[in-house]
C-alpha positions, 0 to 999 in steps of 0.5 A: 469498542477497542481500548485506547491501548491498542492504537498502533504506533506510526512506526509500527510495520503493519501501520506503515505498510497499510499507509503505503498500500493505501497511497499506492492504491490511490496513485494507481486509481489516479493513474487509471483515470488518466488512461482510457483503456480496459484492463489487460493481464499485464495491467492487472499484474502491474496493479498487483505489483504496484500495490504489494511491492511498496507495501512489502518494502515499507513493512520491511524498512519499518520492521528493521527501523524499530 
């Protein structure tokens, strides 16, 4: 069991990037429920960039903020 000392701070860059990644994934899943077409190469690239780009930006902002 992890110790209580290992809890991440809400300003930790890894924590912020993870939260933003989860929210971006949820937003893209919600969007995909509204669109009834199959995934194409462009859509797959859109999903990958739609998740990793906000995560990277949030990580860098949080890293510079602390």
